[in-house]
N, C-alpha and C positions, 0 to 999 in steps of 0.2 A: 439428524443435525442439518439445519438449513443455513445456507450461506448467501451473501449478496456482495456486489461490487459497487463502489462509488467511484466514478471517473470524471475527468475533465479533459479539456483540450482535444487532441486527436486520439487519446486513449491508446497510444502505441503499444504499451505493455499488454493491455487487454487484447488488442488485435493479435499480438504474437501468441498469447496464451490460448486464444481461440483456435489459431492456426495449428498449434501443437496439440490441441484437444486434451488439455491437462485434466487429470482425474477430478479436480475440484468441480468441474462443470456438471457432474452428475448430481451434485447437491446444491447447485446455485438456482435460486428461485427468481431472483430479480437483479437486474443491473440498472443502477440509477446514475444518470448523467446530468450535469448542470450546464452543459455546453452543446450547442447545436452542431458543432463540428463532429461530434461522435455519431451523428445520425447514420453515417455510412455503414456502421456496424449493425444496424437494427435487423436487417434481413438475416444475417448470419446468427445473431443472438436468438431471434425468434425460431429459427430453424432447429435450434437445440432445445426448444421447448421452454425457453427462459423469457420472462417478461422484460421488456425494455421500457423504462420510465425516464422521460426527458423533461427537464425544467431548464429553460433558457435563462441563465442568470442575467443576461444583458437586458432582459425585459423587466427585471426587478428594480424598482425605482429607489427603494430605501431598505436599509437593514438587510443587505444581500446575504451575508453570512448566516444570520438568524433565520431568514426565510428558507434558505437552502437546508439548514440543519433541521428545521421543523418539518419540512417536506420529506427529507430523508428519514426522519424518525417515524412519520406516518407510514412511509413505504415499508420500512423494516418491520414495524409492528403488524401491519396488515398481512405480511407474508410470513409472520412468525419466524423471523430470522434470528439465528443464534449468534453468528459472527459476520462482520462486514469487512471486506478487504478494500482498502482505500488507496486510490491513485488519483485523488482529487486535488485541486489547487487551492480551494478555499478553506479558511480556518473555521472549523466546526465549533459550535457553542450551544449553550442553553440546555434544555431538558434532555436532548439527545445524549449529552456526555454523562448525565446522571443515570439514565435508563440503560445505556449501553456502555457503562464503565468497564474497561478491560475487555471489550468485545469488538472494538473497531480497530483494525490493524493497518497502520500506514507504512508505506514503503518510500524511504527517503534516500536519494543518491548521495550520501555522505556518511562518514563514520562519526555519528553523533557521540558526544555533544558538539563536535567540531562542525562548523559550516551549516547551521540550521537555516531555514527559510528558502527563498527562491534562488535559482542559479547557483546551487551549491557546488556543482562540479567546477564552474567558472571561478567561484570563490577559492576553491582549493588550488586551482591552477595559478591564480593570481598570487596566492600565498606561497608558491613554489613547493607545494606538497609533493613528496616522492611516492606517496601511496594514495589511492582513492578507494571508494567502496560504497556499500549500501547498508542501510539500517532498517529493520522492520521493528516497529514499536507500537504499543497501544497508544491511542490518542487520548490526550487530556486537554485541559483548557489552554495550555501554552503552545508556543510555536516549536514543534518537534521536540517536546520535553517529556513525553510519556515514557513509561517503563519499556526498556529495550528487550526484545525477544531474541533477535538474531542479527548478526552483522557479518559482512564479508569484506575482505580486503584484497585489492589488486594493485599491482605496480602501475605507476603513471604511464608506463610503456604501453599498457593495454589501450589507454586513451589515444596515445599517439598513433597506434596501429589501426584501431577500430572505432575511434570517436566515442560519442556519448553512448551509443547503443552497446559498444563493447563493454562499458561499465554497467549500464543499467539493465542489460539483459540478465544479469545474475539475479535480479529481483524475481524472475520467473522460477529459478531454482529454489529460492527462499520461499516463495509462495507455495510451491508444491510441498516442500518440507513442512512448513507450518500447518498447512491443511492436514497432512498426515498426523502431526502431533496432536492437533485439536481432536481429530477423529479418535485418537487413542487416549484422549484425556491425560496427556503428559504435561500440559502447560499449567503451572500454578503461579499466582502472584501474591506476594506477601510483603507488606511495607514497601511497595513500589519496586520490588525486586522480582524479576521473572526467573523461574527455574524450570528447565526442561528435564523431566525425570529420565534418568538413564543416559544422559548426554555427557560427553567429555568436554570440560571447560579448560583443559590444560594444554591442548595441542598448539604449538607455536607455528608461526609462518615466517619465512626469511625471504628477503628480496635483495640481491639475486639468491636463488636457491643454493643451498650448501651441498 
């Protein structure tokens, strides 16, 4: 099973995943970036035997999202990628979503369907939310509307103590878990509902703990 990453910005979560040498990298064939700021990671990526593909979105004059999507599709197909983990900023569209339906997994720093789009943690804080969290979901044509795979919830106190990273670093735990589930063929999707075979969906969480 072959994996890829799509990243934007400084790719902070990817940097931390590389530093922790998560098991997923033994199966990652290519990392695709649409932003020049990620170039600082190229040497470390190549050292792991992974190809680094860079497309500077700022040089795309028209239809940025479609150009990025089509280039990503070509990259995934040329490396025979089964699943792509997404930490990118741009809305994917076009043939990519058809050919890789339920195979591109996005990590969003909010408990969807609440606070989709950009600056989601800030949205939650402005709304006086008492809990924050992350959602891993398959990408569809909407903005953070795809089938949800896994979510985590933390008290807003985590943000007060550790900032954005304190919340978003849980995405690495989710990434590692989802990678394992995919390798074990435990993830199924039916009628836009994701089921993880053998998982417990009934465990509650309390803040503060009881």
